[in-house]
N, C-alpha and C positions, 0 to 999 in steps of 0.2 A: 330496094336497092338503094334506101334510104337507113333500112339495116346492118344490110351491107355496109355503107360509111360511117357509118357510128360504133359500127361493132372494129372498126381501125385505129388500131391505137397512135399509127401517123398524123392519126386526122382530132387524134383531142391532144396531144403535142402542140398542134398548127394553132388549134381554139387557148390552147390553156396558153401558148405564146401571145397569141394577138389580143389575150386576154390580160396579161397583165402589161404588155406596153403600153394597151390602155389606161391603167390602173396610176400606173409612170405619169402617163402624159397628163393627166388629170391634176394629180400631185403635184407637177412641177406648177401646173397652171394654175391653181387653187395660190400655192406659195406666189408665184408671182403679183398676181393679181393684191394679193392681201400684203403682199414689200412695196407695191408701191403707192401703195393708197398712202395718203397720207396722216401722218401720225395726228392721232387727237388725245392731246398729254392735257386733261382738267388739271 
């Protein structure tokens, strides 16, 4: 069952798309947190 699922290229395309979306969301969250943090100019 699992070997049949993971041999399907459509599944890998979906997993790749989900992974890319998570990476982009994490990147924008990181940028937002660092841009909204108060600047520390010494």
